[in-house]
N, C-alpha and C positions, 0 to 999 in steps of 0.2 A: 703917395702910390696913385697912379692914374687908373680909374676904373672906367671902362667904356662899355655903356649900355647900348646895344645895337637896336635900333627901331627901323621898321620897313612897313609898308602898306600892309593892313590885315594881320598884324601880330596879334598875339593873344594876351591880354591885359595882365593877367596873373603870372603868366610865365616871366613877365618883365618885372612887375611890382613886387612879387614875392621875394625873388632874390634882391632886389633893390632895398627892400626894408631891412634885410639882414646885413648885406655887404655895405651898405652906406653908413652903418654904425661902427664900422672899423675906425680905428684912429688913423688921423693924417691921411685921409683919402680926398682925391680930387675927382669930382664926378663930371662925366661927359655922357650926353645923350647923342649918339652918333647915327647919322642918316645920310644917305646919298643925295638928299634934297635939303634945302633950308626952309621949306614950306612945313605947316603942321602935318603930322602923320597920324592917321587914324587906325585904331585897332580893328579887329574883324567884327566888333560889336559896337564900335562908334567912339570909344574913349580916344581923345586926341592928345598927342604929346608934341611939344615944340622941341625941334632938335636944337642943341647948342653948339654941335661941332660936325663938320663934315670929315670923311676919311682922310683927305688931304691935309687937314689941320691936326690930325692926331696920328702920326706915324709910330709912336712909341708907347702905346698902353701897356700897363703892368698886368691888368686883367681885363679880358674881354667876356662880356655876358651876352648870349645870343637868345632871345626867346623863340618859341615856336609859333605856329599859327594853325588855325582850322582850315587854312588854304596854303598848306605847305610847300606847294610847288613854286608859288610866286618868287620867293626870295632866290631860289635855286638858279634862276636865270638873270639875276642882277649882277652883271659882270663887274661893274664897279665895286660892289660889296665883296664878291668873290675875290677879286684882285687885292683888295685891302686886307682881307683875312690871310691870304697867302704871304702878303708882305709882312704883317706883324706877327704871324705865328711863330717864326724862329726866335723872336726877341722877347715876346710876352712871357711872363712868369706863369700865368694861368689862363687857359681857355676854357670857358664854362659855357654850358647851355642848359636850357630846360625844354622838355617836350621835343617837338620836331626841329628845334634850333640846331640840334646835332647835325641835321641834314645839310645845314649851310657849310659846316666844316667838311662834310663828306663831299659835298658839290665842289668845294674849293680844293679837294684832293689832299688835305692835311690829316685826315682822319683814317686814311686807308691803312688796313692792317692792325688797327688798334681796337681795343675793346671799348664799347660805348652802349648806352641805353637811349631809348627814345619813347615816344608815345606807342602804345601797342598796336595801333592802327597804321603805324609808319615803319615798322620793323623791317618788313620785306624791302621797302624802298631804300632804307639805310644799308641793308645787307648787299643790295645791288651796287652800291658805291664801294663795295670792298671792305666794309666795316664788320668787325666781329661783334655781332649784336647780341647782347644778353638781356634777361627780363629784370635785372636787379633795378631797385628804385634809384640808387646813385652808384655811379661807376668811376673810379679813378684809373687813368692810364697814363702815366707820365705826367706832363703839364695839363692833360685834358681831364676835365671833371664834367659828366654828363647826368642830368636828371631825367626821369621818365615823365610820364604825362602831367602837364600843368602844375598841380599842387606840389609835385615833387621838386619843383624848383626851390621851395623853401628848405626842404631837407637838403638838396645839393648845397645851397648857400650856407646853412649851418655846417655840414660836413667840411666845406671848404674853409669855413672860419676856424674850425678846430685844427685843421692842417696848417693854417697861416699863423693864427695867434693863440691856438691852445684851447683845451677843452673849457677852462673856466670862462673865458669870454664868450665862446659858443653858447654855453649853458645860460649865461647872464643875458644875452641876446634872445635866446629862446624864452626865457622867463619875461623879458621886458615886452615881448611882442605876444605873450601869452599863448604860445604855440603849443597847446595841449590837446591835440585832436581826439575826438569821441565821435567817429562816423556814425550817423543816424542809421545807415544801411550799410551792410557788408557786401557791397557790390561794386567796389572801387577798382576791380581788376577783371579782365575777361574770364580769368580762371575761377573767380568767385561769383561773377553775375549769372543770373538765370538766362536762359537762351532768349526768352522774349525781351528782356533788358538789353541784352547784346544786340539784337535785331533793331530795336528802337534807337539804341545810341548810334548804331551804324547809319541809319536813316538820317539822323540828326546831323552827323558828321558829313555825309554826302550832300546835304543841303537840297535846293529846290531842283537841281538837275543831276540826279544820282548817276545816270548813264554817262553823261558827259565827263563828270568828275572821276568816275572809274576809268573811262577811257584815257583821260589825260594822265591819270596816275599809272595805268598800265604802260602807255607809251614812254613815259618817263622812266619807268623801272626797266624797260626793255632797252631803251637808249643807254641807260648808265651801264647795264651789263655788256652791252656792245662795246662801249668806250673802254671798259676794263679789258675786254678781250683784245682789242687792238693795241693797248698799252702793253699787254704782256707779250 
């Protein structure tokens, strides 16, 4: 089974590595790190990954895993990546994502009309792409499986493991990676976090230029809605 882990500039490391630690333990897998460049690709906080495969070299993955990013608009304009997603979506068995990675499927147009989840701060953007966005931690819709923000990629991968190989292997992998979370604080979602925590988190997500980041996000959101109207 060919597993394609997609990497692009400023991907979030745990979005990628969490699912990788789970899915790479499946039996008889062939692993590929897919990027539209052959140069090393750095995450949003500097972790560097060396691609092994370009999209042209892998036209037939069985499973695609797309991570999100703290700069989620970047990959949405990578036409080579979006074209590859459109190409492989009909034949892939599973199309998976963590965090804002679902936005890549949305931008490629293959997630329209389907249920999906994403990071809480990106929900409106994904909705603007015609996706039925829900707040669940893991969502299955046909061959698509999406995980919410960052750490939910592990849950997504374990849920997918159970679908593909059964509960026993999924539980064995969970035990092997000792995934037994006991959060120090009960503030892991905007519904639980205090208002002050939510404000601080938003400032952290917006980075050093919050107004520019908000402007870019708003323009993208409006543009996606206009494109949907034109297609309709």
